[in-house]
C-alpha positions in Angstrom: 4.9 32.2 -46.6 1.4 31.7 -48.5 0.6 34.9 -50.8 -2.5 36.8 -50.3 -3.6 36.2 -53.6 -4.2 32.8 -52.4 -5.2 33.0 -49.3 -8.2 35.6 -50.2 -8.9 33.8 -53.5 -9.1 30.1 -51.9 -10.0 30.8 -48.6 -11.5 27.4 -48.0 -9.3 25.4 -49.3 -6.6 26.8 -47.7 -8.3 26.1 -44.4 -9.2 22.6 -45.6 -5.9 21.9 -46.8 -4.0 23.2 -43.7 -6.2 21.0 -41.5 -4.2 17.6 -42.9 -1.4 19.7 -41.4 -3.7 19.7 -38.3 -3.5 23.1 -38.2 -6.6 24.9 -37.4 -6.3 27.8 -39.9 -9.9 29.8 -39.5 -9.2 32.2 -36.9 -5.8 33.3 -38.3 -6.9 33.3 -41.9 -10.1 35.0 -41.0 -8.1 37.8 -39.0 -5.5 38.0 -42.2 -8.6 38.9 -44.6 -10.0 41.4 -42.1 -6.6 42.9 -41.6 -5.7 43.2 -45.1 -9.2 45.0 -45.7 -8.4 47.6 -43.5 -5.0 47.9 -44.8 -6.8 48.4 -48.4 -9.3 50.8 -47.2 -6.7 53.2 -45.6 -4.8 52.9 -48.6 -7.5 53.8 -50.6 -8.0 56.7 -48.6 -4.9 57.7 -48.3 -4.8 57.6 -52.0 -8.1 59.8 -52.4 -6.4 62.1 -50.1 -3.4 62.6 -51.8 -5.1 63.3 -55.0 -7.4 66.2 -53.1 -4.0 67.3 -51.7 -2.2 68.1 -54.8 -5.6 69.5 -56.4 -5.5 72.1 -53.1 -2.2 72.6 -52.9 -1.9 73.7 -57.1 -5.2 76.3 -56.5 -3.7 78.1 -53.4 -1.1 80.1 -56.0 -4.2 80.9 -58.4 -6.2 81.9 -55.1 -3.2 84.3 -54.1 -3.1 85.6 -57.3 -6.6 86.1 -57.9 -6.8 88.4 -54.5 -8.6 85.6 -52.6 -6.6 85.6 -49.8 -9.3 84.3 -47.1 -9.6 81.3 -49.4 -6.5 80.8 -49.6 -5.8 81.1 -46.1 -8.5 78.5 -45.5 -7.2 76.0 -48.2 -3.8 76.3 -46.7 -5.5 75.3 -43.5 -7.4 72.1 -45.2 -4.2 71.2 -46.6 -2.0 71.1 -43.2 -5.7 69.3 -41.4 -5.1 66.5 -44.4 -1.1 65.9 -44.3 -2.1 65.3 -40.4 -4.7 62.7 -41.3 -2.6 61.3 -44.1 0.5 60.6 -41.5 -2.5 59.2 -39.6 -2.9 56.8 -42.0 0.1 56.2 -43.2 0.9 54.8 -39.9 -2.4 52.6 -39.6 -1.5 51.1 -42.8 2.3 50.4 -41.6 1.1 48.9 -38.6 -1.4 46.7 -41.0 1.1 45.9 -42.8 3.3 44.9 -40.1 0.7 42.7 -38.3 -0.1 41.4 -41.4 3.4 39.8 -42.0 3.7 38.6 -38.6 0.2 36.6 -38.8 1.6 35.4 -42.5 4.6 34.0 -40.9 2.6 31.7 -38.3 0.5 30.1 -40.9 2.4 26.8 -42.5 3.0 25.8 -45.9 -0.2 23.8 -47.7 0.6 20.1 -47.8 0.3 18.3 -51.3 -2.1 16.5 -52.7 0.6 13.9 -52.3 1.0 14.4 -48.7 -0.9 11.2 -47.2 -3.9 11.8 -44.2 -1.9 10.9 -40.4 -1.8 12.1 -36.9 1.9 11.3 -36.4 5.1 9.2 -37.7 3.3 6.3 -37.0 1.2 7.2 -40.0 3.6 7.6 -42.7 3.8 5.2 -45.6 7.0 3.0 -46.9 7.7 4.1 -50.5 10.3 1.9 -51.4 13.2 -0.1 -49.4 16.3 -1.9 -50.3 19.3 -3.3 -48.7 20.3 -6.9 -46.8 19.9 -6.0 -42.6 23.1 -7.8 -41.5 22.7 -10.4 -38.8 25.4 -9.7 -36.5 27.7 -12.1 -34.2 26.3 -12.9 -30.5 28.9 -10.3 -28.9 27.6 -7.2 -30.9 27.7 -3.6 -29.4 26.0 -0.6 -29.9 27.9 2.0 -31.6 28.2 4.2 -28.2 29.8 1.0 -26.6 31.9 0.7 -30.4 33.5 4.0 -30.0 34.6 3.5 -26.4 35.9 0.0 -27.7 37.8 1.3 -30.6 38.6 4.8 -29.7 36.9 6.1 -32.2 34.3 9.3 -30.0 34.8 10.1 -26.5 31.1 11.3 -25.3 32.6 12.3 -21.8 35.1 14.5 -23.2 32.7 16.7 -25.4 30.8 17.2 -22.0 33.7 18.6 -20.4 34.7 20.2 -23.3 31.3 21.9 -23.9 28.2 19.6 -22.7 25.9 17.0 -23.6 25.6 16.4 -27.6 28.6 17.4 -28.5 30.9 14.4 -29.2 35.1 14.4 -29.6 35.6 12.1 -33.0 39.2 10.7 -32.3 41.8 8.8 -35.0 39.3 6.4 -36.8 36.5 7.8 -36.3 37.7 11.6 -37.1 39.0 10.2 -40.0 35.5 8.5 -41.2 33.9 11.3 -40.4 36.0 12.9 -42.7 35.8 10.2 -45.4 31.7 10.5 -45.6 32.2 13.8 -46.0 34.5 14.0 -48.7 32.6 11.0 -50.3 29.0 12.8 -50.1 30.4 16.2 -51.6 32.6 13.8 -54.1 29.3 12.6 -55.2 27.2 16.0 -55.3 29.2 17.2 -57.4 29.7 14.2 -60.1 25.4 14.8 -59.9 25.5 18.5 -61.2 25.7 19.9 -58.0 28.2 23.3 -57.8 29.8 22.9 -54.4 29.6 26.5 -52.2 30.8 27.8 -48.3 28.6 29.6 -46.6 28.7 31.2 -43.0 27.8 28.8 -39.6 26.0 32.5 -38.7 23.1 33.9 -40.0 21.1 37.1 -39.4 17.3 37.1 -38.7 16.0 38.2 -42.4 18.0 34.8 -43.7 16.2 33.2 -40.6 13.0 34.4 -41.5 13.4 33.7 -45.4 13.7 29.8 -45.0 10.9 29.7 -42.4 13.2 28.9 -39.1 12.0 32.1 -37.6 9.9 32.6 -35.8 11.5 29.9 -33.7 8.3 28.5 -32.3 10.0 25.3 -30.9 13.4 27.0 -29.3 16.0 24.9 -31.2 18.0 27.7 -32.7 21.0 28.8 -30.9 21.0 32.9 -30.6 23.7 35.1 -29.9 21.9 38.2 -28.6 25.2 40.4 -28.7 25.1 40.5 -32.5 21.8 39.2 -33.1 22.5 36.1 -34.9 21.9 32.9 -35.5 23.8 29.9 -35.4 22.3 27.6 -38.5 20.2 24.3 -38.4 21.2 22.9 -41.5 23.5 24.6 -44.4 19.8 25.0 -46.1 19.4 28.3 -44.4 22.2 30.2 -45.9 22.4 28.5 -49.4 18.5 29.2 -50.0 19.3 32.6 -48.6 22.2 33.2 -51.8 19.2 33.7 -53.5 17.2 36.1 -51.0 16.1 39.6 -53.2 17.2 37.9 -56.9 15.5 37.8 -59.9 16.7 34.6 -61.6 16.7 34.1 -65.7 14.7 30.9 -66.2 17.4 29.8 -68.8 19.7 29.3 -65.4 16.7 26.9 -63.4 16.9 24.6 -62.1 20.5 25.7 -60.0 21.6 23.0 -57.9 24.2 23.6 -54.9 25.7 21.2 -52.4 27.6 22.4 -49.2 29.2 20.5 -46.1 28.2 22.4 -42.8 28.5 21.9 -39.0 24.9 22.3 -37.7 23.2 23.5 -34.2 20.0 22.3 -33.0 19.3 22.6 -29.6 16.7 19.8 -29.4 14.6 21.1 -26.8 12.3 18.3 -25.2 14.8 15.4 -26.8 15.1 12.9 -24.0 15.3 9.0 -23.7 16.9 6.1 -25.0 16.3 7.8 -28.6 19.2 10.5 -27.6 22.2 8.1 -26.8 25.0 8.3 -28.1 25.0 9.5 -32.2 21.2 9.2 -32.1 20.4 12.7 -31.3 23.2 15.8 -30.9 23.2 19.6 -30.5 26.1 19.9 -33.1 26.9 17.4 -36.0 27.9 17.4 -39.7 26.0 17.4 -42.7 26.0 17.8 -46.5 23.2 19.5 -47.7 21.5 19.7 -51.5 19.6 22.9 -52.5 17.8 23.2 -55.9 15.9 26.6 -56.9 14.0 25.6 -59.6 10.4 26.3 -61.9 7.2 25.3 -60.5 6.2 23.3 -63.3 9.5 21.6 -62.6 10.0 21.0 -59.1 8.3 17.7 -58.7 10.2 16.3 -61.1 13.2 18.2 -59.2 12.3 16.2 -56.1 12.2 12.8 -58.2 16.1 13.4 -58.8 16.9 14.7 -55.5 15.3 11.2 -53.7 16.4 9.0 -56.2 20.4 10.7 -55.7 20.2 10.2 -52.3 18.7 6.4 -52.6 22.3 6.0 -54.6 24.0 7.2 -51.1 22.8 5.0 -49.3 23.1 2.1 -51.7 26.9 3.0 -51.9 27.5 2.5 -48.4 25.8 -1.1 -48.4 23.2 0.2 -45.6 19.9 -1.4 -45.2 17.4 2.0 -46.1 13.8 2.6 -46.7 11.7 5.7 -47.9 9.1 7.4 -45.9 5.9 9.3 -47.5 5.7 11.8 -44.8 2.0 12.3 -43.8 0.1 15.7 -42.6 0.7 15.6 -39.4 4.1 14.4 -39.3 5.8 16.7 -42.0 7.5 20.1 -41.6 5.5 23.7 -41.2 7.3 24.8 -44.5 7.5 21.7 -46.6 4.7 20.7 -49.2 6.1 17.3 -49.8 8.8 15.2 -47.9 10.1 11.9 -48.3 12.3 10.7 -45.3 15.6 8.1 -45.4 15.8 6.0 -42.9 18.9 3.2 -42.0 18.3 0.3 -40.2 20.5 0.1 -37.0 21.3 -3.8 -36.9 22.3 -3.3 -32.9 19.9 -1.1 -31.8 17.0 -3.2 -33.9 15.8 0.4 -35.2 15.6 2.5 -38.4 17.3 5.7 -38.3 16.7 9.0 -39.8 19.3 9.9 -42.2 17.8 12.1 -44.7 14.6 14.5 -45.5 14.1 15.8 -49.1 11.4 18.2 -49.1 9.3 20.3 -51.7 8.4 23.8 -50.3 7.3 25.1 -53.3 7.1 28.6 -53.1 6.5 28.9 -49.4 10.1 30.1 -49.0 10.5 31.8 -52.0 7.7 34.6 -51.4 9.5 34.9 -48.0 12.9 35.4 -49.5 11.9 37.3 -52.6 13.2 34.7 -54.5 12.2 34.9 -58.2 12.6 34.2 -62.1 11.7 36.0 -65.4 10.3 33.9 -67.5 10.9 34.0 -71.5 7.8 36.2 -71.7 9.5 38.4 -69.3 7.2 37.9 -66.3 8.2 37.7 -63.2 6.8 34.8 -60.9 8.2 33.0 -57.6 10.7 30.3 -57.9 10.0 26.9 -56.1 13.0 26.2 -53.6 13.5 22.2 -52.6 16.6 21.0 -50.3 17.3 17.5 -49.0 20.3 15.7 -46.5 22.8 14.0 -48.7 23.5 13.2 -46.1 23.7 14.1 -42.1 26.6 12.0 -40.4 26.0 10.7 -37.2 23.4 8.4 -37.7 25.1 6.8 -41.0 28.3 6.7 -39.0 26.5 5.0 -36.1 24.6 2.6 -38.3 27.9 1.6 -40.0 30.0 1.1 -37.2 27.1 -1.4 -35.7 26.1 -2.8 -39.1 30.0 -3.5 -40.2 31.3 -5.0 -37.1 32.6 -8.4 -37.0 34.5 -10.1 -34.3 37.4 -9.3 -35.9 36.9 -5.4 -35.8 35.0 -3.0 -38.0 34.9 -3.5 -41.5 34.8 -0.2 -44.0 32.5 -0.1 -46.9 34.2 -0.7 -50.5 33.0 2.8 -51.2 34.8 4.3 -48.6 38.1 3.0 -48.1 39.8 5.4 -50.9 38.1 7.9 -48.6 39.4 6.4 -45.3 42.7 4.7 -46.5 42.0 1.7 -44.4 39.6 -1.1 -44.8 39.1 -2.1 -41.0 38.8 -0.7 -37.7 40.7 -3.2 -35.1 
């Protein structure tokens, strides 16, 4: 979340920057400032009362010693009244602090100056592209038909077991899925990311820490009996490793990678874009996360984008990188680059990765800080990226590599799959 210091000292600039995200912050920012003034006023009055209370309390003994019983009794009465008043002030302050946090949670992160103007995905700018879009044979099929033809994925069985959006991978489909996971993890380790394995369920503090709570769009699965949430991405548990932690500057940047299943309700999704593997409620993903110094975080972001590019290139997929505009960037992000690969059978681009810098927005929620060489403690910057999300990568691999003889496996994956073609 944004710090009060940033909001109070740069009020109009904050409102102007949030307008780029098409978020009208005027009313909520004014409410935050008003509540903070009341909180500070209550705190000042409480401090004055406590100082006066201590002074009066010390005087009672002396008054009794001097035989001033009436004055001592009056002082006791004043102390009792002040204690009651202080309880009221403390309650008011706690309520103000709670309301303040609730409001701050509802304010998006400020977009970087590098975020372009725009209302939606149509206004994202293509930064870079590569690879060659294949020309498929006349009888080429979309991946959901290929999955059925070669017995790779059973969507109907997933519906029987759970429901729509929970496919069952079979035979070489399951092997290819596992090959991709291992390839992504091995690549991340070779690039200097330390692998961790984290829980698939998190508590509310973890959800609030990364900005997934409050769940404004109703996308998280909630286990009410235990007050736990299924993770939408490994970003949530991995980043929360550093919640309430003060790091040493010499240890930054911290680089972690993790494989996990991901769970998303995908509320409101419908139509042709959800067919097959295009949009699932459960899917696999390898995530990369960095914790860094503010002055180095944008260099880290570039390194992460360059790294994800190497993955799509090694998979021999046509790809492009988009810089997200203000209307399409996420609530918590300051700057995001999306990767898309081309699906030749569907004749459309599919998003397979988002790489984002959250600056200090998550770190402030997490209280993730570091101590610099001058022993000063300040907020870290957090970053994360998909490296990569599997469903649409798998869809593009199946579609783009199909031939009349079968589906060819990219050279980089053959040591993992142990087979060169699906036939």
